[in-house]
C-alpha positions as a Python dict, from the first residue, in 0.01 Angstrom:
ca = {
    (1, 'X'): (0, 0, 0),
    (2, 'X'): (157, -43, -340),
    (3, 'X'): (297, 268, -501),
    (4, 'X'): (574, 437, -694),
    (5, 'X'): (918, 467, -537),
    (6, 'X'): (1083, 803, -589),
    (7, 'X'): (1371, 750, -830),
    (8, 'X'): (1457, 1111, -911),
    (9, 'X'): (1358, 1067, -1276),
    (10, 'X'): (1191, 1360, -1445),
    (11, 'X'): (948, 1332, -1734),
    (12, 'X'): (864, 1626, -1955),
    (13, 'X'): (501, 1603, -2047),
    (14, 'X'): (209, 1844, -2060),
    (15, 'X'): (-91, 1839, -1833),
    (16, 'X'): (-431, 1965, -1913),
    (17, 'X'): (-792, 1851, -1934),
    (18, 'X'): (-1117, 1928, -2102),
    (19, 'X'): (-1297, 2005, -1777),
    (20, 'X'): (-1674, 1992, -1782),
    (21, 'X'): (-1937, 2067, -1523),
    (22, 'X'): (-2139, 1759, -1603),
    (23, 'X'): (-2137, 1441, -1807),
    (24, 'X'): (-2122, 1485, -2182),
    (25, 'X'): (-2224, 1230, -2447),
    (26, 'X'): (-1927, 1052, -2600),
    (27, 'X'): (-1859, 934, -2952),
    (28, 'X'): (-2026, 609, -3063),
    (29, 'X'): (-1843, 309, -2920),
    (30, 'X'): (-1674, 512, -2646),
    (31, 'X'): (-1768, 486, -2278),
    (32, 'X'): (-1957, 785, -2144),
    (33, 'X'): (-1864, 1016, -1860),
    (34, 'X'): (-2048, 933, -1538),
    (35, 'X'): (-2076, 1057, -1180),
    (36, 'X'): (-1875, 873, -917),
    (37, 'X'): (-2021, 758, -588),
    (38, 'X'): (-1893, 995, -324),
    (39, 'X'): (-1839, 1282, -567),
    (40, 'X'): (-1652, 1366, -884),
    (41, 'X'): (-1700, 1263, -1246),
    (42, 'X'): (-1522, 983, -1432),
    (43, 'X'): (-1425, 1128, -1773),
    (44, 'X'): (-1445, 793, -1948),
    (45, 'X'): (-1492, 957, -2289),
    (46, 'X'): (-1117, 1033, -2275),
    (47, 'X'): (-1017, 667, -2237),
    (48, 'X'): (-747, 548, -2473),
    (49, 'X'): (-667, 891, -2612),
    (50, 'X'): (-302, 978, -2662),
    (51, 'X'): (-197, 1333, -2585),
    (52, 'X'): (-540, 1419, -2443),
    (53, 'X'): (-505, 1619, -2125),
    (54, 'X'): (-733, 1764, -1861),
    (55, 'X'): (-730, 2126, -1746),
    (56, 'X'): (-552, 2310, -2030),
    (57, 'X'): (-378, 2632, -1940),
    (58, 'X'): (-45, 2814, -1934),
    (59, 'X'): (216, 2734, -1675),
    (60, 'X'): (440, 2987, -1504),
    (61, 'X'): (801, 3032, -1621),
    (62, 'X'): (1037, 2749, -1528),
    (63, 'X'): (1223, 2970, -1280),
    (64, 'X'): (908, 3027, -1074),
    (65, 'X'): (735, 2811, -815),
    (66, 'X'): (487, 3072, -691),
    (67, 'X'): (263, 2903, -594),
    (68, 'X'): (342, 2533, -627),
    (69, 'X'): (159, 2202, -586),
    (70, 'X'): (349, 1873, -543),
    (71, 'X'): (267, 1503, -512),
    (72, 'X'): (382, 1374, -173),
    (73, 'X'): (278, 1012, -224),
    (74, 'X'): (78, 803, -468),
    (75, 'X'): (-27, 444, -409),
    (76, 'X'): (-280, 162, -435),
    (77, 'X'): (-445, -20, -146),
    (78, 'X'): (-717, -281, -102),
    (79, 'X'): (-897, -433, 197),
    (80, 'X'): (-903, -783, 50),
    (81, 'X'): (-983, -1005, -246),
    (82, 'X'): (-1340, -875, -273),
    (83, 'X'): (-1235, -509, -259),
    (84, 'X'): (-1136, -351, -595),
    (85, 'X'): (-930, -104, -397),
    (86, 'X'): (-845, 259, -447),
    (87, 'X'): (-562, 490, -545),
    (88, 'X'): (-472, 747, -280),
    (89, 'X'): (-285, 1061, -377),
    (90, 'X'): (-139, 1292, -111),
    (91, 'X'): (-61, 1644, -231),
    (92, 'X'): (54, 1975, -92),
    (93, 'X'): (19, 2339, -202),
    (94, 'X'): (258, 2614, -89),
    (95, 'X'): (230, 2983, -177),
    (96, 'X'): (597, 3020, -268),
    (97, 'X'): (613, 3352, -85),
    (98, 'X'): (532, 3515, 247),
    (99, 'X'): (187, 3607, 113),
    (100, 'X'): (-76, 3338, 183),
    (101, 'X'): (-268, 3186, -108),
    (102, 'X'): (-645, 3173, -45),
    (103, 'X'): (-831, 2913, -251),
    (104, 'X'): (-1204, 2854, -282),
    (105, 'X'): (-1412, 2559, -168),
    (106, 'X'): (-1429, 2290, -292),
    (107, 'X'): (-1057, 2305, -361),
    (108, 'X'): (-1011, 2530, -660),
    (109, 'X'): (-1381, 2616, -671),
    (110, 'X'): (-1494, 2286, -826),
    (111, 'X'): (-1244, 2023, -718),
    (112, 'X'): (-925, 1884, -872),
    (113, 'X'): (-888, 1690, -1195),
    (114, 'X'): (-686, 1369, -1201),
    (115, 'X'): (-554, 1169, -1496),
    (116, 'X'): (-323, 875, -1553),
    (117, 'X'): (-159, 808, -1890),
    (118, 'X'): (9, 485, -1993),
    (119, 'X'): (145, 322, -2308),
    (120, 'X'): (-217, 269, -2420),
    (121, 'X'): (-306, 636, -2375),
    (122, 'X'): (-542, 763, -2106),
    (123, 'X'): (-622, 487, -1855),
    (124, 'X'): (-794, 705, -1590),
    (125, 'X'): (-949, 1052, -1601),
    (126, 'X'): (-1172, 1225, -1348),
    (127, 'X'): (-1262, 1580, -1257),
    (128, 'X'): (-1447, 1772, -984),
    (129, 'X'): (-1295, 1531, -732),
    (130, 'X'): (-1361, 1573, -358),
    (131, 'X'): (-1063, 1608, -127),
    (132, 'X'): (-987, 1533, 236),
    (133, 'X'): (-789, 1811, 403),
    (134, 'X'): (-518, 1737, 658),
    (135, 'X'): (-655, 2035, 852),
    (136, 'X'): (-1002, 2165, 767),
    (137, 'X'): (-1051, 2518, 897),
    (138, 'X'): (-1392, 2687, 909),
    (139, 'X'): (-1489, 2937, 643),
    (140, 'X'): (-1532, 2953, 267),
    (141, 'X'): (-1161, 2973, 185),
    (142, 'X'): (-864, 2740, 219),
    (143, 'X'): (-530, 2896, 307),
    (144, 'X'): (-188, 2783, 192),
    (145, 'X'): (73, 2971, 394),
    (146, 'X'): (270, 2999, 601),
    (147, 'X'): (223, 2622, 632),
    (148, 'X'): (148, 2421, 316),
    (149, 'X'): (-209, 2312, 247),
    (150, 'X'): (-202, 1931, 253),
    (151, 'X'): (-484, 1720, 114),
    (152, 'X'): (-574, 1375, -14),
    (153, 'X'): (-765, 1253, -320),
    (154, 'X'): (-903, 898, -338),
    (155, 'X'): (-965, 743, -681),
    (156, 'X'): (-1217, 455, -688),
    (157, 'X'): (-1214, 165, -932),
    (158, 'X'): (-1514, 311, -1117),
    (159, 'X'): (-1290, 593, -1247),
    (160, 'X'): (-1066, 353, -1437),
    (161, 'X'): (-1103, 302, -1811),
    (162, 'X'): (-1237, -37, -1927),
    (163, 'X'): (-965, -300, -1937),
    (164, 'X'): (-742, -124, -1685),
    (165, 'X'): (-706, -177, -1311),
    (166, 'X'): (-610, 54, -1028),
    (167, 'X'): (-320, -164, -921),
    (168, 'X'): (-172, -188, -1270),
    (169, 'X'): (-194, 190, -1315),
    (170, 'X'): (24, 237, -1007),
    (171, 'X'): (263, -60, -1017),
    (172, 'X'): (330, -109, -1389),
    (173, 'X'): (646, 57, -1509),
    (174, 'X'): (837, 11, -1183),
    (175, 'X'): (1079, -243, -1336),
    (176, 'X'): (1379, -137, -1549),
    (177, 'X'): (1283, -102, -1914),
    (178, 'X'): (910, -74, -1850),
    (179, 'X'): (719, 234, -1954),
    (180, 'X'): (584, 407, -1645),
    (181, 'X'): (235, 543, -1613),
    (182, 'X'): (221, 916, -1547),
    (183, 'X'): (-11, 1090, -1303),
    (184, 'X'): (-133, 1450, -1333),
    (185, 'X'): (-344, 1645, -1084),
    (186, 'X'): (-478, 1989, -1171),
    (187, 'X'): (-635, 2257, -950),
    (188, 'X'): (-777, 2568, -1113),
    (189, 'X'): (-862, 2886, -919),
    (190, 'X'): (-858, 3258, -1014),
    (191, 'X'): (-668, 3320, -689),
    (192, 'X'): (-368, 3139, -839),
    (193, 'X'): (-351, 3384, -1130),
    (194, 'X'): (-388, 3682, -895),
    (195, 'X'): (-113, 3546, -671),
    (196, 'X'): (124, 3504, -964),
    (197, 'X'): (46, 3847, -1103),
    (198, 'X'): (112, 4005, -764),
    (199, 'X'): (459, 3847, -770),
    (200, 'X'): (542, 3972, -1118),
    (201, 'X'): (506, 3642, -1302),
    (202, 'X'): (442, 3688, -1674),
    (203, 'X'): (164, 3495, -1851),
    (204, 'X'): (17, 3406, -1513),
    (205, 'X'): (-248, 3138, -1542),
    (206, 'X'): (-495, 3006, -1286),
    (207, 'X'): (-380, 2643, -1300),
    (208, 'X'): (-175, 2448, -1047),
    (209, 'X'): (-35, 2119, -1176),
    (210, 'X'): (145, 1835, -999),
    (211, 'X'): (270, 1522, -1172),
    (212, 'X'): (440, 1193, -1101),
    (213, 'X'): (702, 1123, -1216),
    (214, 'X'): (768, 1495, -1161),
    (215, 'X'): (832, 1718, -1459),
    (216, 'X'): (1137, 1945, -1489),
    (217, 'X'): (938, 2263, -1423),
    (218, 'X'): (947, 2388, -1061),
    (219, 'X'): (572, 2443, -1078),
    (220, 'X'): (509, 2082, -1192),
    (221, 'X'): (657, 1843, -943),
    (222, 'X'): (649, 1574, -684),
    (223, 'X'): (826, 1503, -360),
    (224, 'X'): (908, 1826, -180),
    (225, 'X'): (912, 2200, -228),
    (226, 'X'): (1248, 2354, -328),
    (227, 'X'): (1316, 2489, 24),
    (228, 'X'): (1230, 2167, 204),
    (229, 'X'): (1504, 1957, 364),
    (230, 'X'): (1281, 1662, 449),
    (231, 'X'): (1166, 1446, 157),
    (232, 'X'): (797, 1382, 109),
    (233, 'X'): (648, 1053, 222),
    (234, 'X'): (658, 782, -46),
    (235, 'X'): (484, 448, -77),
    (236, 'X'): (656, 122, -161),
    (237, 'X'): (528, -168, -374),
    (238, 'X'): (394, -443, -155),
    (239, 'X'): (486, -714, -403),
}
């Protein structure tokens, strides 16, 4: 699997998306949003836009990570020359306290949003994405705490903007001097806002955000949670 090696670099950039419940018509000449096989919507109308983000919303203060979502690994894989491949993102949510965080199904009530930005602007945007849980308990709620809630998102080639490939979106920018692509995943759930409010966090929003490279905010990161001693699993470029 080809992927990004953790280098410890931090990038300050904002995450957010115009999240829709269906496919909206795009401007003339722009590709249109479309459903993805297997679930989710490719937000192709955002292709090429600079500064356009999915899932807008306030973030908690920088000294708070209650709760927190992080990127554990992020990489590209393919089964052969005839397979366009996929990007696999492994993430984890922790409550940041002794109180469990209960999230709705699908994760966040309607599924995560995912975007990748590069030097040419948005190169991939999707929302309402399905997830695969590391452990899938019965019931209508998903619990983070006391153990983190780990899950996986798979991005198919059909979610990429025209002229961009999955592999390039993951591997470009890994050499010195190259501009790296940036990944953002957003999960929105009213339970997040309630959890933050219960812990005295001002301006508590309902949005969890994880990015790679990780941002400087504790609530916007990759790798591990602040209390972890074991680093998260990373993927290495295969050449």
